[in-house]
Every structure is written in structure tokens, then in C-alpha cells.
Backbone as JSON, one array per atom type, in Angstrom:
{
  "sequence": "MTKGQIAKNLFLQGYNCCQAVAGAFSDEMGLEMDTVAKLCSPFGGGIGRMREVCGTVSGMMFVLGMLYGYDDPKASAEKKRVYSEAQQLAEKFREDNGSIICRELLGITKNGADSPTPSQRTEKYYKTRPCPELCRYAADLLQEFIENHK",
  "N": [[17.76, 74.39, 23.28], [19.68, 72.14, 21.59], [23.25, 71.06, 20.81], [23.91, 70.99, 18.91], [22.67, 72.72, 17.56], [23.44, 75.57, 18.33], [26.06, 74.78, 17.16], [25.49, 75.31, 14.44], [24.24, 77.66, 14.32], [26.5, 79.39, 14.62], [28.47, 78.89, 12.67], [26.89, 79.94, 10.58], [27.06, 82.35, 11.67], [29.11, 83.48, 11.13], [31.56, 81.92, 11.9], [33.94, 79.48, 11.27], [33.93, 76.24, 10.85], [35.36, 74.55, 12.46], [35.31, 76.34, 14.42], [32.81, 76.66, 14.96], [31.49, 74.49, 16.36], [33.77, 73.36, 18.53], [33.17, 76.44, 20.19], [30.64, 75.67, 20.46], [30.79, 74.34, 22.57], [32.11, 75.72, 24.72], [31.35, 76.25, 27.23], [31.59, 74.38, 28.72], [34.06, 73.4, 28.75], [35.24, 75.47, 30.22], [36.48, 77.82, 28.98], [35.91, 80.85, 27.18], [34.16, 82.56, 24.12], [35.78, 83.68, 22.86], [38.36, 83.01, 23.17], [38.13, 80.24, 22.5], [37.18, 80.69, 19.5], [39.71, 81.76, 18.7], [42.25, 80.0, 19.07], [40.95, 77.77, 17.74], [41.33, 79.33, 14.85], [42.7, 78.53, 13.39], [41.68, 76.12, 12.0], [39.66, 75.94, 10.15], [38.24, 74.98, 7.21], [39.3, 72.65, 6.3], [42.09, 72.8, 7.78], [43.05, 75.75, 7.67], [42.39, 76.14, 5.0], [43.22, 74.02, 3.4], [41.97, 71.96, 2.96], [42.22, 69.96, 4.25], [41.71, 67.02, 7.21], [38.37, 67.66, 7.38], [36.98, 71.01, 9.61], [34.67, 69.99, 11.78], [35.62, 67.85, 12.74], [37.76, 68.45, 13.47], [37.33, 70.16, 15.27], [35.6, 68.91, 16.93], [37.94, 67.05, 18.16], [39.45, 68.79, 19.28], [37.54, 69.56, 21.79], [37.35, 67.38, 22.96], [39.91, 66.62, 23.5], [39.69, 68.92, 25.49], [38.32, 68.36, 27.31], [38.67, 65.71, 27.98], [41.53, 64.44, 28.09], [45.07, 64.08, 28.56], [47.56, 65.34, 30.24], [49.98, 64.29, 30.77], [53.01, 63.0, 29.93], [53.8, 60.39, 29.85], [52.02, 58.73, 30.34], [50.67, 56.33, 29.34], [48.27, 54.35, 28.7], [46.11, 56.53, 29.66], [46.74, 58.26, 27.15], [46.2, 56.15, 24.94], [43.51, 55.8, 26.02], [42.18, 58.29, 24.72], [43.06, 57.88, 21.92], [42.02, 56.12, 20.88], [39.23, 57.15, 21.47], [39.06, 59.59, 19.56], [39.4, 57.99, 17.34], [36.89, 56.53, 17.24], [34.84, 58.86, 17.2], [35.88, 60.15, 14.73], [35.3, 57.74, 12.89], [32.36, 57.53, 13.33], [31.29, 59.96, 12.41], [32.1, 59.68, 9.75], [31.54, 57.03, 8.65], [28.64, 58.47, 8.79], [28.85, 60.14, 7.07], [30.69, 59.96, 4.75], [33.4, 61.09, 4.86], [35.8, 62.39, 6.28], [37.73, 63.75, 5.61], [37.82, 67.49, 4.22], [37.87, 68.75, 1.16], [36.99, 66.05, 0.16], [34.1, 65.57, 1.22], [32.92, 68.21, 0.53], [33.49, 67.73, -2.38], [35.39, 68.82, -3.75], [37.54, 68.49, -6.43], [39.99, 68.66, -6.86], [43.57, 68.32, -4.97], [45.12, 68.94, -2.24], [45.98, 72.67, -0.88], [44.1, 75.38, -0.67], [42.6, 78.38, -2.15], [44.4, 80.88, 0.62], [42.1, 82.58, 0.96], [39.17, 83.45, 2.73], [36.13, 82.24, 1.3], [32.9, 84.47, 0.52], [30.58, 84.82, 2.74], [27.29, 84.43, 1.61], [24.11, 83.87, 0.35], [24.19, 81.74, -1.23], [26.59, 81.05, -0.87], [25.31, 79.48, 1.52], [23.85, 77.69, 0.63], [25.0, 75.76, -1.05], [26.92, 74.53, 0.37], [27.73, 71.9, 2.9], [28.54, 72.59, 4.88], [26.76, 73.96, 6.98], [25.01, 71.67, 8.01], [26.77, 69.78, 9.04], [27.93, 71.12, 10.5], [26.08, 70.96, 12.67], [25.71, 68.33, 12.75], [27.91, 67.57, 14.04], [27.98, 68.86, 16.02], [26.33, 67.27, 17.63], [26.64, 64.71, 17.69], [29.42, 64.84, 19.17], [27.74, 65.61, 21.35], [26.22, 63.68, 22.57], [28.71, 61.49, 22.71], [29.48, 63.1, 24.87], [27.85, 62.94, 26.9], [27.49, 59.84, 27.15], [29.81, 59.32, 28.28], [29.68, 59.68, 30.67]],
  "CA": [[18.79, 74.27, 22.1], [20.62, 71.4, 21.3], [24.61, 72.04, 20.19], [24.48, 71.56, 17.32], [21.67, 73.78, 16.64], [23.82, 76.17, 18.75], [26.91, 75.29, 16.37], [25.34, 75.64, 13.57], [24.52, 79.56, 14.58], [27.4, 79.59, 15.56], [28.58, 79.02, 11.79], [25.69, 80.72, 10.2], [27.1, 83.92, 11.83], [30.6, 83.32, 9.81], [32.62, 81.6, 12.56], [34.85, 79.09, 10.24], [33.58, 74.67, 11.12], [35.77, 73.85, 13.84], [35.13, 77.76, 15.87], [31.77, 76.85, 15.3], [31.61, 72.89, 16.65], [34.08, 73.91, 19.47], [32.33, 76.97, 20.28], [29.19, 74.64, 21.18], [30.94, 73.5, 24.06], [33.07, 76.29, 25.09], [30.89, 76.69, 28.33], [31.95, 72.84, 29.03], [35.36, 73.02, 28.54], [35.42, 76.46, 30.61], [36.78, 78.9, 27.59], [35.09, 82.11, 26.31], [33.95, 81.62, 23.13], [36.61, 84.56, 21.74], [39.29, 82.53, 23.33], [37.6, 79.33, 21.15], [37.88, 81.07, 18.05], [41.26, 82.08, 18.09], [42.18, 78.66, 19.3], [40.22, 77.03, 16.69], [40.92, 79.46, 14.32], [43.58, 78.27, 12.09], [41.78, 74.88, 11.8], [38.34, 75.96, 9.26], [38.64, 74.82, 5.47], [40.47, 71.59, 6.74], [42.95, 73.13, 8.17], [43.61, 76.87, 6.96], [41.78, 75.74, 3.46], [43.58, 73.36, 2.35], [40.96, 70.91, 2.77], [42.4, 68.1, 4.81], [40.71, 67.01, 8.19], [37.32, 69.06, 7.99], [37.09, 71.65, 10.39], [34.17, 69.54, 12.34], [36.42, 66.54, 13.34], [38.8, 69.11, 14.01], [36.53, 70.73, 16.48], [35.17, 67.63, 17.75], [38.95, 66.65, 18.61], [39.75, 69.95, 20.47], [36.97, 69.28, 23.06], [37.9, 65.75, 23.28], [41.04, 67.06, 24.49], [39.79, 70.31, 26.47], [37.24, 67.56, 28.12], [39.2, 64.3, 28.3], [42.54, 64.62, 27.42], [46.11, 64.39, 29.08], [48.85, 66.27, 30.39], [51.67, 63.73, 31.79], [53.35, 62.12, 28.48], [54.2, 58.7, 30.19], [50.42, 58.62, 30.1], [49.79, 55.23, 27.87], [46.87, 54.9, 29.28], [45.27, 57.6, 29.03], [46.57, 58.42, 24.9], [45.58, 55.25, 24.32], [41.83, 56.1, 25.66], [42.09, 59.27, 23.75], [42.91, 58.04, 20.68], [40.47, 55.52, 20.75], [37.9, 57.85, 21.77], [39.07, 59.98, 18.86], [39.04, 56.82, 16.5], [35.62, 55.77, 17.11], [34.5, 59.72, 16.89], [35.55, 59.91, 13.7], [34.58, 56.77, 12.72], [30.65, 57.42, 12.99], [31.51, 60.73, 11.57], [32.74, 58.95, 8.2], [30.15, 56.52, 8.29], [27.61, 58.92, 8.72], [28.6, 61.44, 6.35], [31.0, 59.66, 3.63], [34.36, 61.05, 4.88], [36.21, 63.52, 7.51], [38.18, 65.06, 4.88], [36.89, 68.89, 3.79], [37.23, 68.41, -0.02], [35.45, 64.94, -0.58], [32.05, 66.35, 1.84], [32.84, 69.2, -0.4], [33.11, 67.67, -3.54], [36.4, 68.81, -4.54], [38.16, 67.28, -6.65], [42.36, 69.54, -6.45], [44.22, 68.02, -3.91], [46.23, 70.77, -1.72], [45.58, 74.21, -0.57], [43.0, 75.95, -1.96], [43.55, 80.0, -1.89], [43.5, 81.3, 1.72], [41.51, 84.13, 0.74], [37.58, 82.57, 3.07], [34.41, 82.33, 0.14], [32.65, 85.16, 1.24], [29.55, 83.84, 3.2], [26.38, 84.81, 0.89], [23.1, 82.83, 0.8], [24.53, 81.01, -2.8], [27.15, 79.72, 0.04], [24.86, 78.33, 2.48], [22.96, 76.84, -0.35], [25.76, 75.08, -1.58], [27.75, 73.75, 1.25], [26.99, 70.71, 3.51], [29.2, 73.3, 6.05], [25.99, 74.07, 8.18], [24.16, 70.9, 8.89], [27.84, 68.68, 9.27], [28.62, 71.79, 11.99], [25.7, 70.19, 13.66], [25.42, 66.68, 13.19], [29.53, 67.16, 14.56], [28.42, 68.54, 17.49], [25.1, 66.75, 18.36], [27.32, 63.8, 18.09], [29.87, 64.72, 20.41], [27.07, 65.74, 22.63], [25.92, 62.2, 22.71], [29.95, 61.15, 23.55], [29.91, 62.98, 26.31], [26.51, 62.2, 28.04], [27.62, 58.55, 27.16], [30.86, 59.61, 29.15], [29.75, 60.21, 32.38]],
  "C": [[20.23, 73.65, 22.32], [22.35, 72.28, 20.94], [24.79, 71.95, 18.66], [23.54, 72.39, 16.0], [22.41, 74.81, 16.86], [25.52, 76.09, 18.01], [26.55, 75.54, 14.62], [24.66, 77.03, 13.12], [25.19, 79.71, 14.4], [28.46, 79.63, 13.58], [28.0, 79.95, 10.69], [26.21, 82.55, 10.69], [28.48, 84.76, 11.71], [31.98, 83.2, 10.82], [32.71, 80.25, 11.39], [34.05, 77.24, 11.49], [34.48, 74.37, 12.54], [35.46, 75.14, 14.82], [33.75, 77.35, 16.06], [31.29, 75.07, 16.28], [32.47, 72.97, 18.55], [33.7, 75.15, 20.29], [31.16, 76.7, 21.07], [29.19, 74.2, 22.65], [31.61, 74.62, 25.03], [32.62, 76.37, 26.81], [31.51, 75.37, 28.89], [33.15, 73.03, 29.24], [36.21, 74.58, 29.06], [36.45, 77.84, 30.29], [36.03, 79.92, 27.36], [35.16, 81.73, 25.05], [35.21, 82.64, 21.96], [37.88, 84.05, 22.19], [39.2, 80.93, 22.35], [38.03, 79.58, 20.11], [38.76, 81.61, 17.94], [42.77, 80.73, 19.03], [42.16, 77.46, 17.83], [40.18, 77.6, 15.19], [42.09, 78.95, 12.9], [43.18, 76.33, 11.49], [40.27, 75.04, 10.14], [39.11, 75.76, 7.89], [39.25, 73.61, 5.36], [41.29, 71.81, 6.71], [43.55, 74.52, 7.46], [43.14, 76.34, 5.36], [42.14, 75.24, 3.03], [43.13, 72.06, 2.25], [41.41, 69.5, 3.01], [41.23, 67.49, 5.34], [39.42, 67.76, 7.96], [37.26, 69.62, 9.54], [36.14, 71.04, 11.95], [34.33, 68.6, 13.08], [37.39, 67.49, 14.15], [38.14, 69.96, 16.06], [36.16, 69.69, 17.32], [36.44, 67.08, 18.67], [39.43, 67.61, 19.89], [38.71, 69.51, 22.01], [37.09, 68.08, 23.48], [38.64, 65.76, 24.18], [41.13, 68.05, 25.77], [39.13, 69.04, 27.64], [38.28, 66.49, 28.62], [40.93, 63.38, 27.69], [43.33, 64.19, 28.61], [46.89, 64.96, 29.3], [50.57, 65.43, 30.58], [52.45, 62.79, 30.35], [53.91, 61.06, 28.72], [52.61, 58.79, 30.58], [50.16, 57.37, 29.53], [48.83, 55.18, 28.27], [45.76, 55.25, 28.59], [45.38, 58.26, 27.7], [46.0, 57.23, 24.65], [43.82, 55.1, 24.57], [41.62, 57.08, 24.49], [42.54, 59.22, 22.28], [42.11, 56.93, 20.1], [39.8, 56.29, 20.3], [37.65, 58.67, 20.4], [39.05, 58.87, 17.84], [37.69, 57.05, 16.35], [34.89, 57.32, 16.67], [34.49, 59.67, 15.21], [35.35, 59.71, 12.47], [33.43, 56.42, 12.33], [31.11, 58.56, 12.58], [31.93, 60.12, 9.69], [31.95, 58.12, 7.73], [28.81, 57.32, 8.23], [27.37, 59.64, 7.61], [29.97, 61.36, 4.8], [32.69, 59.93, 4.03], [34.56, 62.29, 5.87], [37.11, 64.04, 6.76], [37.49, 66.0, 3.72], [36.31, 68.82, 2.2], [36.64, 67.34, -0.27], [34.25, 65.17, 0.15], [31.97, 67.04, 0.75], [32.56, 68.75, -1.79], [34.18, 68.1, -4.73], [37.33, 67.93, -5.31], [39.96, 67.78, -6.59], [42.83, 68.57, -5.09], [44.66, 69.13, -3.54], [45.59, 71.56, -1.71], [44.62, 74.81, -1.57], [43.66, 77.68, -1.35], [42.91, 80.27, 0.01], [42.89, 82.35, 1.68], [39.89, 82.85, 1.36], [36.79, 83.43, 1.81], [33.84, 83.38, 1.45], [30.9, 84.9, 1.45], [28.16, 84.6, 2.72], [25.07, 84.01, 0.99], [23.25, 82.19, -0.65], [25.16, 80.04, -1.63], [26.85, 79.28, 0.69], [24.59, 77.67, 2.48], [23.37, 75.57, -0.59], [26.53, 74.24, -1.57], [26.85, 73.18, 2.23], [27.69, 71.53, 4.86], [28.29, 73.03, 7.52], [25.89, 72.88, 9.14], [25.72, 69.38, 8.77], [28.59, 70.13, 10.4], [27.66, 70.99, 13.41], [25.85, 68.56, 13.68], [27.1, 66.28, 14.32], [29.29, 67.31, 16.1], [26.7, 67.53, 18.4], [26.02, 65.31, 18.38], [28.6, 63.54, 18.78], [29.06, 65.21, 21.66], [26.84, 64.64, 22.89], [27.22, 61.92, 22.8], [29.91, 61.66, 24.85], [28.6, 62.91, 27.46], [26.64, 60.9, 28.11], [29.02, 58.27, 27.81], [30.93, 59.3, 30.42], [30.01, 59.26, 32.81]]
}
């Protein structure tokens, strides 16, 4: 099973988009799924359903930081490298999906926060949202990045 399939399945189980993408890489990060779920919980719905940066993109960045991040605040070269990698992943996502912004991906025209109440995960919800496929796409993109990073 690909990382994309795992992420899509996690989303279909009820995890938010960030949790689903990051959760697909929990083993690689050395984290339990419940830890990943807690750490990524605020990033669903474009950060707390504010419909900003797509949670799938946030999930990719979470994993990028865990696997290749830096911890020395003076590590300029490492900071530049991680920022460059983050920009490359985001740009590829944008090229292939049209945006990295949740509301744009969902076709929501209003700016700003949506209700903090999560949508009910019904059959209709899954049919009208690109989220499961965006989870799959983001995790597969990240898997490709990791394979090429070795």
C-alpha cells in the first residue's frame, strides 16, 4: 500500500487532512499515530477550519520538519535548505492542484474562518470534497521526495 493510499484511508476513517498525511509517515518519524494525531489536530480545515493553508500541505511540512529539520537556531545553511525544500513541495502541490489554500481547493469564496464545528463525514461529504484525493496526492508527493532525498 502506498503512503498516498494510507493517507486517504486515514482521512476516510475520520482523521483530518493534516493528521492523515502526517499519520501515513508515523513510522518513519518514530512517532505513535496518537501522538501525530494530537500534534496535527489544529491544522485540519486549513488551520482550525479557517480555510487557509491546506492541511495536506501542513502535513507534508510537519513530516519534512521531523525528518529533515534543524534544531540549531544559528544553522543558516540548514534553515535555507529546509525552507527551499518546503517551497519546492508547496510549489509542486500548487502546480498540480491549482492552489495550496484550503478555501480555493474547496471552491469556497468567503475569506476568513469557517465555523469551528467539523462537517459530518457522510457519503455526500466524501463525494463533494477533493480532500481524500488531496491526502493521497500529498502523501505520494512526499514519499517521492523522501525517496529522492536519500
